[in-house]
Residue, then its C-alpha position, 0 to 999 in steps of 0.5 A: m500499499s502506498s503512502y498517499p497524503g490524501r489517503r490519510i487525511a480521508v482515513s483521519a476524517a473517517v476515524i473522527s466521524l466515528i468517534l463523533l457518531v460513537a459519542a453522539a450514540k452514547q448521549l442517546v443511550e444514557p440520556t439520565r445520566i447525572w454527572g458529579d465530581t467523580k461519580r455518576c448516577s441515574d434515575g435508576d439508582l434511586v428505587v422507589t417502592q410502596g406497598p399496603t400496610s395495616p389500616l388506620p383504626s378508622g379503617i383509612p388504607t395505609y401505605t409504606v413508601e421506601i426510597n433506596n439509593a441503589c447507586v453502585t459507583g458509591c454516590n450519595i443522591l440529594h435534592i430528591h424530588l418526586r412526582c406526587g400529584w396532590f399527595s396528602s395524608a390522614r397520618l402525619i408525615n414528618p416534613r423532614i422525610f417527606r412533604r409536598l412542596h406543590f402540585n406533583d413536587c414532593l421533597v425527600n430527606n428535606g433535600r439532604p443526601l441519601e447516602s450509597g445504599a441507604s433508604i429512607s421510609f415513611q407511612y402515609a393514610n389515604t383512600f388510594s395510593y399516590p403513584l410516586s416516581v423520581s422527577s429530579m435529584h442531584c449526584s454527589 
């Protein structure tokens, strides 16, 4: 194979194009990645589960919510906000653990970090359960 400067430039341009294409594809594959200083996390690292528990003496159903930081890179997650509709409870919830700020915006752990592997839970009482899902968070 002979060495032509034009061929090297064409190959270099093709390699650069391939690198840019791979970088763009990575952006499409990882749109929920949130970058901190050296650790990263995604919405999937914060697991929100809930299930029914024993009703109040008045008969109102109760539900236990557990929020787990399942980040495997050792990240702490803070400023956790959940979609929560018009969340309300007949049972008092410690507002430092969970509180509704506005429609569809509830704050977890008073905005403080939930360390890697840690969880926080609370119980609420209502005639129906509220769908709860992560709307925003920060990774540190």
